[in-house]
Each structure stands twice: as C-alpha cells, then as structure tokens.
Backbone atoms as SQL, in Angstrom:
CREATE TABLE atoms (id INTEGER PRIMARY KEY, chain TEXT, resi INTEGER, resn TEXT, atom TEXT, x REAL, y REAL, z REAL);
INSERT INTO atoms VALUES
  (1, 'A', 1, 'UNK', 'N', -15.080, 5.969, 58.966),
  (2, 'A', 1, 'UNK', 'CA', -14.209, 4.526, 58.124),
  (3, 'A', 1, 'UNK', 'C', -15.236, 4.359, 56.694),
  (4, 'A', 2, 'UNK', 'N', -16.434, 4.434, 56.804),
  (5, 'A', 2, 'UNK', 'CA', -17.009, 4.293, 55.820),
  (6, 'A', 2, 'UNK', 'C', -17.114, 5.034, 54.559),
  (7, 'A', 3, 'UNK', 'N', -16.548, 6.253, 55.083),
  (8, 'A', 3, 'UNK', 'CA', -16.610, 7.375, 54.025),
  (9, 'A', 3, 'UNK', 'C', -15.326, 6.917, 53.384),
  (10, 'A', 4, 'UNK', 'N', -14.166, 6.131, 53.568),
  (11, 'A', 4, 'UNK', 'CA', -13.074, 6.043, 53.375),
  (12, 'A', 4, 'UNK', 'C', -13.249, 4.807, 51.940),
  (13, 'A', 5, 'UNK', 'N', -14.448, 4.008, 52.615),
  (14, 'A', 5, 'UNK', 'CA', -14.563, 2.580, 52.156),
  (15, 'A', 5, 'UNK', 'C', -15.118, 3.254, 50.547),
  (16, 'A', 6, 'UNK', 'N', -15.995, 4.427, 50.914),
  (17, 'A', 6, 'UNK', 'CA', -17.184, 4.632, 49.478),
  (18, 'A', 6, 'UNK', 'C', -16.068, 5.291, 48.565),
  (19, 'A', 7, 'UNK', 'N', -14.956, 6.449, 49.351),
  (20, 'A', 7, 'UNK', 'CA', -14.281, 7.194, 48.268),
  (21, 'A', 7, 'UNK', 'C', -13.313, 5.949, 47.354),
  (22, 'A', 8, 'UNK', 'N', -13.050, 4.857, 48.094),
  (23, 'A', 8, 'UNK', 'CA', -12.245, 3.915, 47.590),
  (24, 'A', 8, 'UNK', 'C', -12.976, 3.380, 46.257),
  (25, 'A', 9, 'UNK', 'N', -14.109, 3.147, 46.642),
  (26, 'A', 9, 'UNK', 'CA', -14.798, 2.314, 45.758),
  (27, 'A', 9, 'UNK', 'C', -15.277, 3.492, 44.598),
  (28, 'A', 10, 'UNK', 'N', -15.330, 4.406, 45.139),
  (29, 'A', 10, 'UNK', 'CA', -15.904, 5.386, 43.971),
  (30, 'A', 10, 'UNK', 'C', -14.571, 5.781, 42.797),
  (31, 'A', 11, 'UNK', 'N', -13.487, 5.412, 43.955),
  (32, 'A', 11, 'UNK', 'CA', -11.969, 5.865, 43.024),
  (33, 'A', 11, 'UNK', 'C', -12.023, 4.664, 42.077),
  (34, 'A', 12, 'UNK', 'N', -12.343, 3.413, 42.469),
  (35, 'A', 12, 'UNK', 'CA', -12.071, 2.006, 41.698),
  (36, 'A', 12, 'UNK', 'C', -12.944, 2.403, 40.797),
  (37, 'A', 13, 'UNK', 'N', -14.172, 2.515, 40.555),
  (38, 'A', 13, 'UNK', 'CA', -15.048, 2.658, 39.677),
  (39, 'A', 13, 'UNK', 'C', -14.754, 3.812, 38.780),
  (40, 'A', 14, 'UNK', 'N', -14.333, 4.795, 38.777),
  (41, 'A', 14, 'UNK', 'CA', -13.753, 5.572, 38.174),
  (42, 'A', 14, 'UNK', 'C', -12.417, 5.364, 37.445),
  (43, 'A', 15, 'UNK', 'N', -11.628, 4.510, 38.014),
  (44, 'A', 15, 'UNK', 'CA', -10.369, 3.989, 37.348),
  (45, 'A', 15, 'UNK', 'C', -10.727, 2.990, 36.205),
  (46, 'A', 16, 'UNK', 'N', -11.936, 2.147, 36.459),
  (47, 'A', 16, 'UNK', 'CA', -12.240, 1.039, 35.623),
  (48, 'A', 16, 'UNK', 'C', -13.083, 1.632, 34.365),
  (49, 'A', 17, 'UNK', 'N', -13.854, 2.675, 34.493),
  (50, 'A', 17, 'UNK', 'CA', -14.443, 3.398, 33.331),
  (51, 'A', 17, 'UNK', 'C', -13.164, 4.299, 32.746),
  (52, 'A', 18, 'UNK', 'N', -11.812, 4.801, 33.364),
  (53, 'A', 18, 'UNK', 'CA', -10.927, 5.383, 32.593),
  (54, 'A', 18, 'UNK', 'C', -10.507, 4.388, 31.455),
  (55, 'A', 19, 'UNK', 'N', -10.287, 2.809, 32.004),
  (56, 'A', 19, 'UNK', 'CA', -9.483, 2.143, 31.366),
  (57, 'A', 19, 'UNK', 'C', -10.499, 1.567, 30.249),
  (58, 'A', 20, 'UNK', 'N', -11.884, 1.679, 30.550),
  (59, 'A', 20, 'UNK', 'CA', -12.410, 1.007, 29.457),
  (60, 'A', 20, 'UNK', 'C', -12.867, 2.141, 28.486),
  (61, 'A', 21, 'UNK', 'N', -12.786, 3.275, 28.359),
  (62, 'A', 21, 'UNK', 'CA', -12.864, 4.255, 27.918),
  (63, 'A', 21, 'UNK', 'C', -11.429, 4.231, 27.293),
  (64, 'A', 22, 'UNK', 'N', -10.269, 4.180, 27.734),
  (65, 'A', 22, 'UNK', 'CA', -9.188, 4.549, 27.205),
  (66, 'A', 22, 'UNK', 'C', -8.859, 3.457, 25.574),
  (67, 'A', 23, 'UNK', 'N', -9.105, 1.718, 26.591),
  (68, 'A', 23, 'UNK', 'CA', -9.109, 0.670, 25.383),
  (69, 'A', 23, 'UNK', 'C', -10.220, 0.930, 24.371),
  (70, 'A', 24, 'UNK', 'N', -11.240, 1.729, 24.622),
  (71, 'A', 24, 'UNK', 'CA', -12.344, 1.609, 23.389),
  (72, 'A', 24, 'UNK', 'C', -11.429, 2.753, 22.164),
  (73, 'A', 25, 'UNK', 'N', -10.780, 4.069, 22.991),
  (74, 'A', 25, 'UNK', 'CA', -10.207, 5.431, 22.082),
  (75, 'A', 25, 'UNK', 'C', -9.389, 4.230, 21.064),
  (76, 'A', 26, 'UNK', 'N', -8.623, 3.413, 21.837),
  (77, 'A', 26, 'UNK', 'CA', -7.221, 2.329, 21.261),
  (78, 'A', 26, 'UNK', 'C', -7.880, 2.001, 20.088),
  (79, 'A', 27, 'UNK', 'N', -8.963, 1.435, 20.468),
  (80, 'A', 27, 'UNK', 'CA', -9.582, 0.474, 19.373),
  (81, 'A', 27, 'UNK', 'C', -9.907, 1.096, 18.123),
  (82, 'A', 28, 'UNK', 'N', -10.658, 1.995, 18.308),
  (83, 'A', 28, 'UNK', 'CA', -11.417, 3.233, 17.392),
  (84, 'A', 28, 'UNK', 'C', -10.308, 3.771, 16.543),
  (85, 'A', 29, 'UNK', 'N', -8.978, 4.106, 16.875),
  (86, 'A', 29, 'UNK', 'CA', -8.232, 4.407, 16.561),
  (87, 'A', 29, 'UNK', 'C', -7.035, 3.548, 15.819),
  (88, 'A', 30, 'UNK', 'N', -7.059, 2.272, 16.254),
  (89, 'A', 30, 'UNK', 'CA', -6.285, 1.375, 15.583),
  (90, 'A', 30, 'UNK', 'C', -7.412, 0.835, 14.432),
  (91, 'A', 31, 'UNK', 'N', -8.560, 1.052, 14.138),
  (92, 'A', 31, 'UNK', 'CA', -9.451, 0.797, 13.280),
  (93, 'A', 31, 'UNK', 'C', -9.292, 1.646, 12.328),
  (94, 'A', 32, 'UNK', 'N', -9.261, 3.326, 12.783),
  (95, 'A', 32, 'UNK', 'CA', -9.274, 4.397, 11.961),
  (96, 'A', 32, 'UNK', 'C', -7.875, 4.561, 10.953),
  (97, 'A', 33, 'UNK', 'N', -6.909, 3.612, 11.405),
  (98, 'A', 33, 'UNK', 'CA', -5.679, 3.482, 10.584),
  (99, 'A', 33, 'UNK', 'C', -5.688, 2.504, 9.678),
  (100, 'A', 34, 'UNK', 'N', -6.231, 1.304, 10.164),
  (101, 'A', 34, 'UNK', 'CA', -6.448, 0.246, 9.458),
  (102, 'A', 34, 'UNK', 'C', -7.223, 0.223, 7.969),
  (103, 'A', 35, 'UNK', 'N', -8.369, 1.262, 8.420),
  (104, 'A', 35, 'UNK', 'CA', -9.460, 1.954, 6.982),
  (105, 'A', 35, 'UNK', 'C', -8.570, 2.740, 6.381),
  (106, 'A', 36, 'UNK', 'N', -7.723, 3.483, 6.796),
  (107, 'A', 36, 'UNK', 'CA', -7.175, 4.285, 6.095),
  (108, 'A', 36, 'UNK', 'C', -5.810, 3.861, 5.057),
  (109, 'A', 37, 'UNK', 'N', -5.587, 2.966, 5.787),
  (110, 'A', 37, 'UNK', 'CA', -4.210, 2.156, 4.920),
  (111, 'A', 37, 'UNK', 'C', -4.676, 1.077, 3.966),
  (112, 'A', 38, 'UNK', 'N', -5.820, 0.708, 4.036),
  (113, 'A', 38, 'UNK', 'CA', -6.802, -0.856, 3.337),
  (114, 'A', 38, 'UNK', 'C', -7.255, 0.130, 2.397),
  (115, 'A', 39, 'UNK', 'N', -8.006, 1.702, 2.783),
  (116, 'A', 39, 'UNK', 'CA', -8.735, 2.055, 1.698),
  (117, 'A', 39, 'UNK', 'C', -7.493, 2.832, 0.398),
  (118, 'A', 40, 'UNK', 'N', -6.230, 3.107, 0.981),
  (119, 'A', 40, 'UNK', 'CA', -5.181, 3.593, 0.368),
  (120, 'A', 40, 'UNK', 'C', -4.559, 2.506, -0.504),
  (121, 'A', 41, 'UNK', 'N', -4.465, 1.573, -0.053),
  (122, 'A', 41, 'UNK', 'CA', -3.697, 0.580, -0.987),
  (123, 'A', 41, 'UNK', 'C', -4.748, 0.040, -1.913),
  (124, 'A', 42, 'UNK', 'N', -5.966, -0.300, -1.562),
  (125, 'A', 42, 'UNK', 'CA', -7.454, -0.762, -2.563),
  (126, 'A', 42, 'UNK', 'C', -7.536, 0.164, -3.858),
  (127, 'A', 43, 'UNK', 'N', -7.263, 1.473, -3.492),
  (128, 'A', 43, 'UNK', 'CA', -7.199, 2.489, -4.416),
  (129, 'A', 43, 'UNK', 'C', -6.336, 2.465, -5.470),
  (130, 'A', 44, 'UNK', 'N', -5.232, 2.632, -4.902),
  (131, 'A', 44, 'UNK', 'CA', -3.579, 2.144, -5.374),
  (132, 'A', 44, 'UNK', 'C', -3.724, 0.967, -6.458),
  (133, 'A', 45, 'UNK', 'N', -4.340, 0.075, -6.030),
  (134, 'A', 45, 'UNK', 'CA', -4.496, -1.293, -6.605),
  (135, 'A', 45, 'UNK', 'C', -5.165, -1.259, -8.114),
  (136, 'A', 46, 'UNK', 'N', -6.098, -0.768, -7.444),
  (137, 'A', 46, 'UNK', 'CA', -7.395, -0.122, -8.886),
  (138, 'A', 46, 'UNK', 'C', -6.552, 0.507, -9.663),
  (139, 'A', 47, 'UNK', 'N', -5.910, 1.585, -9.695),
  (140, 'A', 47, 'UNK', 'CA', -5.262, 2.342, -10.354),
  (141, 'A', 47, 'UNK', 'C', -4.017, 1.926, -11.026),
  (142, 'A', 48, 'UNK', 'N', -3.369, 1.039, -10.425),
  (143, 'A', 48, 'UNK', 'CA', -2.222, 0.043, -11.206),
  (144, 'A', 48, 'UNK', 'C', -2.688, -0.777, -12.006),
  (145, 'A', 49, 'UNK', 'N', -3.832, -1.832, -11.807),
  (146, 'A', 49, 'UNK', 'CA', -4.268, -2.450, -12.831),
  (147, 'A', 49, 'UNK', 'C', -4.977, -2.010, -14.118),
  (148, 'A', 50, 'UNK', 'N', -5.396, -0.917, -13.774),
  (149, 'A', 50, 'UNK', 'CA', -5.837, -0.006, -14.814),
  (150, 'A', 50, 'UNK', 'C', -4.693, 0.637, -15.980),
  (151, 'A', 51, 'UNK', 'N', -3.781, 1.044, -15.295),
  (152, 'A', 51, 'UNK', 'CA', -2.537, 1.153, -15.972),
  (153, 'A', 51, 'UNK', 'C', -1.892, 0.203, -16.548),
  (154, 'A', 52, 'UNK', 'N', -1.892, -1.112, -15.891),
  (155, 'A', 52, 'UNK', 'CA', -1.181, -2.072, -16.302),
  (156, 'A', 52, 'UNK', 'C', -1.904, -2.748, -17.873),
  (157, 'A', 53, 'UNK', 'N', -3.443, -2.604, -17.534),
  (158, 'A', 53, 'UNK', 'CA', -4.001, -2.900, -18.841),
  (159, 'A', 53, 'UNK', 'C', -3.543, -1.839, -20.331),
  (160, 'A', 54, 'UNK', 'N', -3.735, -0.480, -19.854),
  (161, 'A', 54, 'UNK', 'CA', -3.300, 0.446, -20.666),
  (162, 'A', 54, 'UNK', 'C', -2.332, 0.181, -21.187),
  (163, 'A', 55, 'UNK', 'N', -0.960, -0.351, -20.348),
  (164, 'A', 55, 'UNK', 'CA', 0.125, -0.345, -21.242),
  (165, 'A', 55, 'UNK', 'C', 0.420, -1.821, -21.823),
  (166, 'A', 56, 'UNK', 'N', -0.270, -2.572, -21.448),
  (167, 'A', 56, 'UNK', 'CA', -0.194, -3.911, -21.990),
  (168, 'A', 56, 'UNK', 'C', -0.789, -3.763, -23.658),
  (169, 'A', 57, 'UNK', 'N', -2.050, -2.901, -23.449),
  (170, 'A', 57, 'UNK', 'CA', -2.700, -2.910, -24.809),
  (171, 'A', 57, 'UNK', 'C', -1.525, -1.648, -25.693),
  (172, 'A', 58, 'UNK', 'N', -1.017, -0.817, -25.057),
  (173, 'A', 58, 'UNK', 'CA', 0.259, 0.041, -25.832),
  (174, 'A', 58, 'UNK', 'C', 0.884, -0.711, -26.209),
  (175, 'A', 59, 'UNK', 'N', 1.602, -1.622, -25.408),
  (176, 'A', 59, 'UNK', 'CA', 2.897, -2.419, -25.964),
  (177, 'A', 59, 'UNK', 'C', 2.754, -3.626, -27.088),
  (178, 'A', 60, 'UNK', 'N', 1.555, -3.693, -27.256),
  (179, 'A', 60, 'UNK', 'CA', 0.990, -4.907, -28.225),
  (180, 'A', 60, 'UNK', 'C', 0.797, -4.067, -29.693),
  (181, 'A', 61, 'UNK', 'N', 0.248, -2.833, -29.494),
  (182, 'A', 61, 'UNK', 'CA', 0.210, -1.835, -30.637),
  (183, 'A', 61, 'UNK', 'C', 1.715, -1.476, -31.313),
  (184, 'A', 62, 'UNK', 'N', 2.466, -0.971, -29.971),
  (185, 'A', 62, 'UNK', 'CA', 3.765, -0.791, -30.365),
  (186, 'A', 62, 'UNK', 'C', 4.664, -1.908, -31.004),
  (187, 'A', 63, 'UNK', 'N', 4.377, -3.084, -30.568),
  (188, 'A', 63, 'UNK', 'CA', 5.234, -4.201, -30.995),
  (189, 'A', 63, 'UNK', 'C', 4.513, -4.570, -32.578),
  (190, 'A', 64, 'UNK', 'N', 3.395, -4.304, -32.846),
  (191, 'A', 64, 'UNK', 'CA', 2.908, -4.513, -34.008),
  (192, 'A', 64, 'UNK', 'C', 3.109, -3.955, -34.888),
  (193, 'A', 65, 'UNK', 'N', 3.152, -2.065, -34.640),
  (194, 'A', 65, 'UNK', 'CA', 3.785, -1.380, -35.469),
  (195, 'A', 65, 'UNK', 'C', 5.406, -1.246, -35.860),
  (196, 'A', 66, 'UNK', 'N', 5.971, -1.570, -34.794),
  (197, 'A', 66, 'UNK', 'CA', 8.080, -1.676, -35.212),
  (198, 'A', 66, 'UNK', 'C', 7.964, -3.056, -35.688),
  (199, 'A', 67, 'UNK', 'N', 7.032, -4.064, -35.788),
  (200, 'A', 67, 'UNK', 'CA', 7.212, -5.123, -36.761),
  (201, 'A', 67, 'UNK', 'C', 6.975, -4.977, -38.046),
  (202, 'A', 68, 'UNK', 'N', 5.884, -4.348, -38.111),
  (203, 'A', 68, 'UNK', 'CA', 5.187, -3.754, -39.462),
  (204, 'A', 68, 'UNK', 'C', 6.450, -2.934, -40.165),
  (205, 'A', 69, 'UNK', 'N', 7.030, -1.823, -39.131),
  (206, 'A', 69, 'UNK', 'CA', 8.087, -1.364, -40.001),
  (207, 'A', 69, 'UNK', 'C', 9.454, -2.107, -40.343),
  (208, 'A', 70, 'UNK', 'N', 9.780, -2.897, -39.533),
  (209, 'A', 70, 'UNK', 'CA', 10.753, -3.520, -39.704),
  (210, 'A', 70, 'UNK', 'C', 10.691, -5.031, -40.772),
  (211, 'A', 71, 'UNK', 'N', 9.269, -5.303, -40.926),
  (212, 'A', 71, 'UNK', 'CA', 9.144, -6.203, -41.988),
  (213, 'A', 71, 'UNK', 'C', 8.920, -7.492, -41.338),
  (214, 'A', 72, 'UNK', 'N', 8.978, -7.722, -40.179),
  (215, 'A', 72, 'UNK', 'CA', 8.470, -8.946, -39.283),
  (216, 'A', 72, 'UNK', 'C', 7.766, -8.670, -38.236),
  (217, 'A', 73, 'UNK', 'N', 6.866, -9.218, -37.952),
  (218, 'A', 73, 'UNK', 'CA', 5.799, -8.867, -36.743),
  (219, 'A', 73, 'UNK', 'C', 6.657, -9.235, -35.399),
  (220, 'A', 74, 'UNK', 'N', 7.245, -10.443, -35.763),
  (221, 'A', 74, 'UNK', 'CA', 8.123, -10.812, -34.014),
  (222, 'A', 74, 'UNK', 'C', 9.335, -9.738, -33.997),
  (223, 'A', 75, 'UNK', 'N', 9.844, -9.542, -34.705),
  (224, 'A', 75, 'UNK', 'CA', 11.022, -8.396, -34.305),
  (225, 'A', 75, 'UNK', 'C', 10.330, -7.222, -33.304),
  (226, 'A', 76, 'UNK', 'N', 8.842, -6.639, -33.705),
  (227, 'A', 76, 'UNK', 'CA', 8.685, -5.669, -32.762),
  (228, 'A', 76, 'UNK', 'C', 8.570, -6.354, -31.086),
  (229, 'A', 77, 'UNK', 'N', 7.810, -7.512, -31.403),
  (230, 'A', 77, 'UNK', 'CA', 7.628, -7.932, -29.933),
  (231, 'A', 77, 'UNK', 'C', 9.077, -8.426, -29.265),
  (232, 'A', 78, 'UNK', 'N', 9.956, -8.541, -30.150),
  (233, 'A', 78, 'UNK', 'CA', 11.452, -8.734, -29.681),
  (234, 'A', 78, 'UNK', 'C', 12.027, -7.553, -28.994),
  (235, 'A', 79, 'UNK', 'N', 11.817, -6.278, -29.561),
  (236, 'A', 79, 'UNK', 'CA', 12.115, -5.177, -29.463),
  (237, 'A', 79, 'UNK', 'C', 11.536, -4.612, -27.965),
  (238, 'A', 80, 'UNK', 'N', 10.714, -4.972, -27.806),
  (239, 'A', 80, 'UNK', 'CA', 9.525, -4.701, -26.627),
  (240, 'A', 80, 'UNK', 'C', 10.024, -5.460, -25.469),
  (241, 'A', 81, 'UNK', 'N', 10.345, -6.945, -25.632),
  (242, 'A', 81, 'UNK', 'CA', 11.104, -7.736, -24.772),
  (243, 'A', 81, 'UNK', 'C', 12.402, -7.276, -24.103),
  (244, 'A', 82, 'UNK', 'N', 13.069, -7.228, -25.418),
  (245, 'A', 82, 'UNK', 'CA', 14.466, -6.665, -24.837),
  (246, 'A', 82, 'UNK', 'C', 14.419, -5.423, -23.882),
  (247, 'A', 83, 'UNK', 'N', 13.358, -4.511, -24.218),
  (248, 'A', 83, 'UNK', 'CA', 13.069, -3.187, -23.518),
  (249, 'A', 83, 'UNK', 'C', 12.739, -3.586, -22.181),
  (250, 'A', 84, 'UNK', 'N', 12.045, -4.649, -21.896),
  (251, 'A', 84, 'UNK', 'CA', 11.466, -4.993, -20.811),
  (252, 'A', 84, 'UNK', 'C', 12.416, -5.856, -20.024),
  (253, 'A', 85, 'UNK', 'N', 13.446, -6.614, -20.620),
  (254, 'A', 85, 'UNK', 'CA', 14.439, -7.283, -19.892),
  (255, 'A', 85, 'UNK', 'C', 15.513, -6.486, -19.233),
  (256, 'A', 86, 'UNK', 'N', 15.736, -5.265, -19.818),
  (257, 'A', 86, 'UNK', 'CA', 16.613, -4.226, -19.264),
  (258, 'A', 86, 'UNK', 'C', 16.271, -3.135, -18.455),
  (259, 'A', 87, 'UNK', 'N', 14.751, -3.057, -18.360),
  (260, 'A', 87, 'UNK', 'CA', 13.993, -2.612, -17.139),
  (261, 'A', 87, 'UNK', 'C', 13.973, -3.366, -16.067),
  (262, 'A', 88, 'UNK', 'N', 13.766, -4.318, -16.366),
  (263, 'A', 88, 'UNK', 'CA', 13.935, -5.273, -14.930),
  (264, 'A', 88, 'UNK', 'C', 15.255, -5.567, -14.091),
  (265, 'A', 89, 'UNK', 'N', 16.397, -5.698, -14.971),
  (266, 'A', 89, 'UNK', 'CA', 17.575, -5.441, -14.540),
  (267, 'A', 89, 'UNK', 'C', 17.871, -4.158, -14.088),
  (268, 'A', 90, 'UNK', 'N', 17.362, -3.115, -14.396),
  (269, 'A', 90, 'UNK', 'CA', 17.553, -1.990, -13.545),
  (270, 'A', 90, 'UNK', 'C', 17.217, -1.977, -12.244),
  (271, 'A', 91, 'UNK', 'N', 15.494, -2.299, -12.125),
  (272, 'A', 91, 'UNK', 'CA', 14.636, -2.187, -11.115),
  (273, 'A', 91, 'UNK', 'C', 15.161, -3.502, -10.153),
  (274, 'A', 92, 'UNK', 'N', 15.795, -4.624, -10.761),
  (275, 'A', 92, 'UNK', 'CA', 16.545, -5.543, -9.946),
  (276, 'A', 92, 'UNK', 'C', 17.619, -4.597, -8.932),
  (277, 'A', 93, 'UNK', 'N', 18.105, -4.035, -9.938),
  (278, 'A', 93, 'UNK', 'CA', 19.688, -3.890, -9.392),
  (279, 'A', 93, 'UNK', 'C', 18.997, -2.487, -7.957),
  (280, 'A', 94, 'UNK', 'N', 17.821, -1.717, -8.373),
  (281, 'A', 94, 'UNK', 'CA', 17.454, -0.762, -7.418),
  (282, 'A', 94, 'UNK', 'C', 16.468, -1.439, -6.264),
  (283, 'A', 95, 'UNK', 'N', 16.179, -2.865, -6.119),
  (284, 'A', 95, 'UNK', 'CA', 15.521, -3.207, -5.256),
  (285, 'A', 95, 'UNK', 'C', 15.611, -2.662, -3.824),
  (286, 'A', 96, 'UNK', 'N', 16.658, -2.751, -3.469),
  (287, 'A', 96, 'UNK', 'CA', 16.551, -2.846, -1.801),
  (288, 'A', 96, 'UNK', 'C', 15.995, -1.183, -1.556),
  (289, 'A', 97, 'UNK', 'N', 16.383, -0.039, -2.513),
  (290, 'A', 97, 'UNK', 'CA', 15.820, 1.407, -2.362),
  (291, 'A', 97, 'UNK', 'C', 14.613, 1.359, -2.367),
  (292, 'A', 98, 'UNK', 'N', 14.022, 0.574, -3.584),
  (293, 'A', 98, 'UNK', 'CA', 12.296, 0.723, -3.539),
  (294, 'A', 98, 'UNK', 'C', 11.588, 0.167, -2.626),
  (295, 'A', 99, 'UNK', 'N', 12.432, -1.051, -1.962),
  (296, 'A', 99, 'UNK', 'CA', 11.786, -1.699, -0.683),
  (297, 'A', 99, 'UNK', 'C', 11.522, -0.729, 0.475),
  (298, 'A', 100, 'UNK', 'N', 12.941, -0.483, 0.868),
  (299, 'A', 100, 'UNK', 'CA', 13.437, 0.773, 1.814),
  (300, 'A', 100, 'UNK', 'C', 12.079, 2.080, 1.615),
  (301, 'A', 101, 'UNK', 'N', 11.986, 2.308, 0.267),
  (302, 'A', 101, 'UNK', 'CA', 10.968, 3.880, 0.280),
  (303, 'A', 101, 'UNK', 'C', 9.590, 3.310, 0.429),
  (304, 'A', 102, 'UNK', 'N', 9.082, 2.016, 0.128),
  (305, 'A', 102, 'UNK', 'CA', 7.931, 1.861, 0.223),
  (306, 'A', 102, 'UNK', 'C', 7.583, 1.243, 1.874),
  (307, 'A', 103, 'UNK', 'N', 8.726, 0.829, 2.731),
  (308, 'A', 103, 'UNK', 'CA', 8.160, 0.351, 3.984),
  (309, 'A', 103, 'UNK', 'C', 8.128, 1.541, 4.713),
  (310, 'A', 104, 'UNK', 'N', 8.992, 2.512, 4.171),
  (311, 'A', 104, 'UNK', 'CA', 8.765, 3.992, 5.033),
  (312, 'A', 104, 'UNK', 'C', 7.534, 4.472, 5.124),
  (313, 'A', 105, 'UNK', 'N', 7.087, 4.449, 3.809),
  (314, 'A', 105, 'UNK', 'CA', 5.566, 5.288, 2.899),
  (315, 'A', 105, 'UNK', 'C', 4.565, 4.782, 3.972),
  (316, 'A', 106, 'UNK', 'N', 4.757, 2.823, 3.949),
  (317, 'A', 106, 'UNK', 'CA', 3.477, 2.352, 4.721),
  (318, 'A', 106, 'UNK', 'C', 3.576, 2.769, 6.324),
  (319, 'A', 107, 'UNK', 'N', 4.831, 2.886, 6.780),
  (320, 'A', 107, 'UNK', 'CA', 5.141, 2.934, 8.198),
  (321, 'A', 107, 'UNK', 'C', 4.718, 4.428, 8.407),
  (322, 'A', 108, 'UNK', 'N', 5.003, 5.499, 7.877),
  (323, 'A', 108, 'UNK', 'CA', 4.357, 6.761, 7.720),
  (324, 'A', 108, 'UNK', 'C', 2.795, 6.915, 7.551),
  (325, 'A', 109, 'UNK', 'N', 2.269, 6.166, 6.891),
  (326, 'A', 109, 'UNK', 'CA', 0.943, 6.291, 6.564),
  (327, 'A', 109, 'UNK', 'C', 0.131, 5.519, 8.164),
  (328, 'A', 110, 'UNK', 'N', 0.532, 4.142, 8.431),
  (329, 'A', 110, 'UNK', 'CA', 0.094, 3.656, 9.576),
  (330, 'A', 110, 'UNK', 'C', 0.441, 5.050, 11.119),
  (331, 'A', 111, 'UNK', 'N', 1.520, 5.546, 11.267),
  (332, 'A', 111, 'UNK', 'CA', 1.695, 6.416, 12.220),
  (333, 'A', 111, 'UNK', 'C', 0.978, 7.822, 12.599),
  (334, 'A', 112, 'UNK', 'N', 0.818, 8.119, 11.205),
  (335, 'A', 112, 'UNK', 'CA', 0.282, 9.552, 11.132),
  (336, 'A', 112, 'UNK', 'C', -1.396, 9.192, 11.122);
C-alpha cells in the first residue's frame, strides 16, 4: 500500500514539474514573439521617420524649384499640395486592402 502512495506522490510531483516547465516555456516563447514584433516595429518606425524627413525636405526643395520656374513661389507649393491631395484620395480608396495586408503581416509575424 505504501508503494502505491509513493508512486502516486512521485507521479503528482512529476506532473507538477511538467506543468511548471510547460508554463515557463510558454512564457519564454511569448516573450520571444513580443520582442521580435516590438523590435521589428521599432526599427521600421525609425526608417519611416528618416524617410519622412527626407521626403519633407525634398518636397520643400521641389516646391521652391517649381515656384521659381513658374514665377510665383506659392505655385510650386500649390502643385505639391495638389499631388498629395490626389495621393490621399487614392490611399483612402485602397484603405481596406492596406489594412488587411498589414493585419496579415502582423499576425504572420506573431505566429511564426
């Protein structure tokens, strides 16, 4: 009888150790995924900020150059603004497809 109790206690102890190990493994896998997603988002955010400033300065340069060609500085800025208005309308019409694509990318990143 005592051998059965010892066997049951040992089995319970091993089950407890297994569940603790499984939980720790799950925590580490989750941490790995979160760290991967966060680092990817952060590095891409830095890239986007850098590209934003590049495009911003190039737009001002282009607007001043176009304004100089057309004789009035504000004409260049008006042309650049019209370009971005058209671009905005196009992006708004494509919003559902862009959102779905970004969602799928994030989900894939998390699940892999």
